[in-house]
N, C-alpha and C positions, 0 to 999 in steps of 0.2 A: 091359697095363694101361690102366685108364682115364686121360684125361688129365683134370688138373681143370680147372674151369670158372672162368671171371672174377668171376662175380657167383654162385657156387653157394652162397654163405653166406646168401644173401638170400631173402625172399618178398615177392613184390608182390600185392595184393588187389586186383585190376584191376575196377573197376566203371564203365568207358567201353565205349562202343559205335561202330559204325559205322568211321571211320577214324583221327583225328587221336590220339585215345587209345591205341586197340587198335595202331597202329603205333609209338607209344611201349613199351608193351608186350610187344610182337614184338620190339624190338629189345634189351629186357632178358631176355627169353626166350632168344634167340638168344645171348646172353652167359653163359646157363647159371641166370640166376635162377629161383626156381620161381613161376610166374605162374598165379596162380588167379582164373579169369574168371568173374565172377559174371554168370548170364544169367537172365531170366524166364522161368519156368516156361511151357512150352507152346509159346511163341515163339522165345526166346533174342535174340542179337545180328540186329540188321534184316538186317545183310548176307548171315544166312544165305538167306535169300529172294531176293537181289537175283541172280536169274537168269531165264532161263539166259546163258552155260554153266552148267552142274555138271559136278562130276566124274563120271567114267562109271566101272563097275563093268565086269569083265572081259569082258562080254557086250555092250559097248558102250553099255548103259541109263544112263539120267541116276541118279545116288544124289540125295542131298536137298541135299549141301554145294554152295552156288554157288561158282563159280571166286573171286568178289568177298570171301566171307568166308574163303578159303583164303589169299590173297593176304597178310591182315594178323592173322591169328593162329596162328601157325607156334608150336609148343611149350608151349601153354598147357593148366592144365586147367580145363574146364569144370564149375561148379557152379551147379546152379539155387537159387535163393532167390527169394521174394516179397517186395520190398523195401518192400511198402506193408504188409504183416503186420507185428505188435508181434512175433511169433516169429520173423520172419524177419528183423527190425533187431537183433534179442537176439545172434541167430547170426552176424551180420555184425559185431558189436559184439566177441563173442569171437574171430572171427578175426585181428581187428586185434591183440589181444595178442600173436598168432603171427606180424606181419606188421611188414616194415620198411618199406614204402609202401603208400600208398593212392593210386590213379590215380581221376580222376572226370570225365566231361565232363556234368553233370546243368546244369540252368537254377540260376542264382544263387540261392541261397538254399532249394533245393529238398529238398536233403540234411539241412538243419537242420531240418526237420519231423519227420524219422525219426532225430532223435539221430545223425545219421550225418555231421554237419558236424567241419569240424578243430579248433573248439573243445573239443565234445563229445569226439571221439576222443583229443585228446591228453591228455584228465585220466583217459583209461585208459592211454595208451602215449605219455607224455612226449616218446621221443626219434623218434616217429615224422615219417615225410616224408611229406607230403600235398600233390597237385598234382593242381590243378585246372584243366581246359581248356575254355575258354568261346569264344564268338566275338568277344565284347567285352571281356572282362575283369568283375572283380568289382565295380569302380565308373565312374562316368562316366555320362552321360545314355542312353548303348545299352547298359547294363549287361545289363537285363533282355531284351533283343531276341535272337530267335535268329540264329545266325552261321552260315552255310552257306559251303562254299569257295567255290562258284561267286558268289554275292554278296559276298565279301570278296574275290577277286581283281577285281571290278569296284570295290568302295568304295575297297582299298588301293591303286589306282592300277596295277596290273599290267597291265590289258587296256587301258589308256590308253598303254603303250609296246610293246605286242603287238599283232600283224595287220597286215596290208599297208598301205603309204601310202594317206592318204584321198585321194590326188588320182591313183590309179591304180586299174584295176578290180579289183572284189573289196577295194579297201580299206575299212577299218573296226576295230572292236575286235574283239579275239579272246581266248577263255579259252586257257589251258594244254590240253593233251590228257589229262591225269590233275589229279588234285587235287592240285596243288601246294601251296596252300597248308596243308590236312590234314594233308600229306605233312611239310612242313617244321615244322609245330607238332608235330609227333609228333618229330622230331629234336629240336626245340630242348628239349621236354618230356625228353627222354632225358637231353641233356646237363643241364639244371638237377637232375633228380633225382641223377644221379651227383655234381654237385659237391656238393648236399646231405647225401647219405650220407657223401662225405669230410669236411665240416664235421661230421656227428655221430660220426664215428669218433675225431675229435679233441677232440671238446667235450662230446660224450654229447646234444648240444642236437638237438632236430627242427626241422621248421621248416613254412611253406605255402610252396606256389609255385603263383602265378597267371597261368597259360598263357593268350592271348587270341590267336585267330587274325589279327586286324586287326593286333595290333601286331606278330606275325610279319611279317604280309605288307608292311605298311611297313620292317621292318628289312632284309627281304629284297631291297629294290630297290636297294639296295649304291651302284654307281656312277652310276645314274641319277636317284635321290633326293639325294646327295651333289652332283652335279652342278648340282639345283634349287637345292638350299638354298645352294650358294656361288655361282649366277649368277644366280638370281630366273628363270631363262627354263624353261618348261615344254617338257619334252621332248614329239618325239611319234613317233607310229610309222614304223618302217622298212621293216616284211615282215622280209624277210630279210637287208637290207642292212646296214653299220655306217654309223653317222653321221659317224664319223672316221676311216675306212679305205676306199679303194676300189684294187681290186674285194677285198672280203670280204663273200661272197652266195652264194648258189644262182644256177647256171644249166642250163638244159635242154640235154642232148644229145641224139645224134639217136636215143637210143632210154631216156634215165630222166634223170635230176638228179645235179650233185654240186653241192658247197660247194668254193670257191676262198677260202682265206683269206692274201691276200698282206699279211703283216705289215711290207716294208718295201720299198724301191724296187729292190733287187736281185732280187727274189720276183716282183716285178710283170715285170721283165724278161722272165724265165726264162719266165714263163707266155705271154707274147703271141711270146716267140722260138720255144716248142714249139708254139705254136698257126699257125706260119708267118706273123706278123705283127711280123717284127722293125723294121717302120717306124714300130712304136707304142712302141718300147722307149724311145726319146728322145727323143720326139716335145716339141714346145716346149709343148704343151698339157697333158701327161699323164707328163711326166719325173719329177716327184714328185710325194709324197702329196698335198701339200696342193693342187697343181694338179689332181691326180685329183679331189679332193673338191668343187674348186671348178667342174669341167668333168664331173660325173658322168654328167650327163644327156644327153650327146652321147657320151662314152666307152663307158658300159655297153652301149647299143644294140649297138654295134661288135663289142665282147667277146661279146656275147651271140650276133649272128650266128657268130663264131668259132668259139664252145664247139659251136655245134647242128651244125657239119659232121661231127663224130665222135664215136664213141658213148664209155658211159659209161668202159669196159675201159683204152679209150685212152687217155683223159684223165688217169685215177688211175692207170696204170702210166709213162706220159710224166712228169707231174709229179711223182710220186714220185722217179722217176729224178734228176730235176734238183734236187729238193729244195724244191718248192712245195707247202705244207700243202695237203692237198687231201682229199675222201672222199665216198663215197656218201650217199645218204638211203635208208636200208633201211625198209623193211616189217618186221612183229613174225616173219613167216618168214624173211626175208632175216637179219635181228638173229640168231634162233638157230641158223641155219644157218652163221653166220660162223665160220671157224677158231680165229679167237681167243677168242671166247666158248665154242667147243666145249673147246678146248686147256686154259681155266681151270677148266671145269667149273661152269659158272655154273648149267646147268640140273640137277636130281638128278630122279631117279625114288626115291620112299619108301612105304614100307609103308603102306598104308592098310585099315581094317578093314571098310570097304563097298567100296571101289574097288578093291581087290587093291594097288595102287600107285597114286599121282597124281605128277604134275609138279610141282615148284615150283623158284623162283629160290632159290638158297641165300643166305646171307647175306654181303656183300660185305665185311666185317669179316673179314680174314685174320690171324689170331693165332697165332707160331708156338707159344707155352707153352700158351694157353689158347683151343684153339679153339672155334669157336661150332658150338651145336646146330644140327641141321637138322632139326626132327620135324615132321610135317604137324601141322594144327591140330586140335582135337578134335572128329571128325567127329560124334560124338552128345552132343546136347543133353543135359547133366547127367550125362554120362559118368561125371565123378570124385566126382560127390556124396558116394555113401557113403564113398569111402574117406577123402577128407578130413574129413567130418564125425565118422569112426568115427578116424581116427589122428590129427588135431590137437586135437579137441575131446573126446573119447573118449566120443563119443555110441554107445549101444547100438545093435545092428540093431533093437530094438523102438522105440527113440525116432524112430530115422529114418523107421520105416514109420509112426508115429504122424502126424509132421509132414509126412510127404507123403500121409498120407488126409487133413489139413486143407487141404492145396493150398499150404503154406509153399515145399516143394521141388517 
């Protein structure tokens, strides 16, 4: 018996592309929603071409699906529509009648020219939930600017607190290693859409959601933002160290790196004792965390030299044994070989029409009664166009062929 899907009763018309919007609609697809991904005829989502690497077929040859595209489009149906054409706009308005959610990330005002803005579509379907994702939001002096993750990480303050200390070699601002603001915007958009649907189910009212990358970036500064707002003191970069706890950072071992996170004085004492330096445990300059923070510049080099004497596995085993929080800094090969990751079945091999099988990371949402879907992203551009237009809109094969001949599909 097939398990029910939490969002199996919902349909999402996804007009978004690249990452923030698709990350949101992928979450909804994972939870069982029917996500119809609208793509440009001929090219599709920009990320289809963002390779190499590409998924490979059984002979090891590249397919046309970039790994980037596969990461954000699981479980969706691909439909090609020329949104600039009158016929294409009419098709999308018809699809709205059969949808619960519209998700888009066009420039502010662009969809109004096509009759695909919220006010127009609300007249067609009053209980519609419509979510717009932009760089800076629908109003304000920057509303019409293009916003990209890297730019927003800088403008929104994340890079001011990320990177090595300015007074150390290699110091300076750094962006996160993945498009963190895009991903978090997708997550916030998912939450907002689900909240709006809950409200709709209670009241029959749809609503408009205005999601801005810059808003999200400032919100996710969390304690760093709150610290500034309540102290007036601009935080600085600390690299892999902690501004308020010592030692709470990375250390180089004889053969790699580890993270040591001593949250209290007892853990610090166990750490230095494990390293053969019990003299540091109750030292008058290092015995308490406030003292260690005050004297970090003299203590940390001593600890660094201590850690350097032993290999990584020694430290991880030893500190785990005495209850000091620690761990490795894994590259992705080590991540996917990690026994915990393997035991949890995080990586899956799923059937793929052109590659035979492809590997993906399953959704981390593990639900006991309504498990998530873990289907591959639609590999073929427009793969589901005929089925969607025929089944949802009642278009005949001749109608579809005529639209395709005009370049609408």
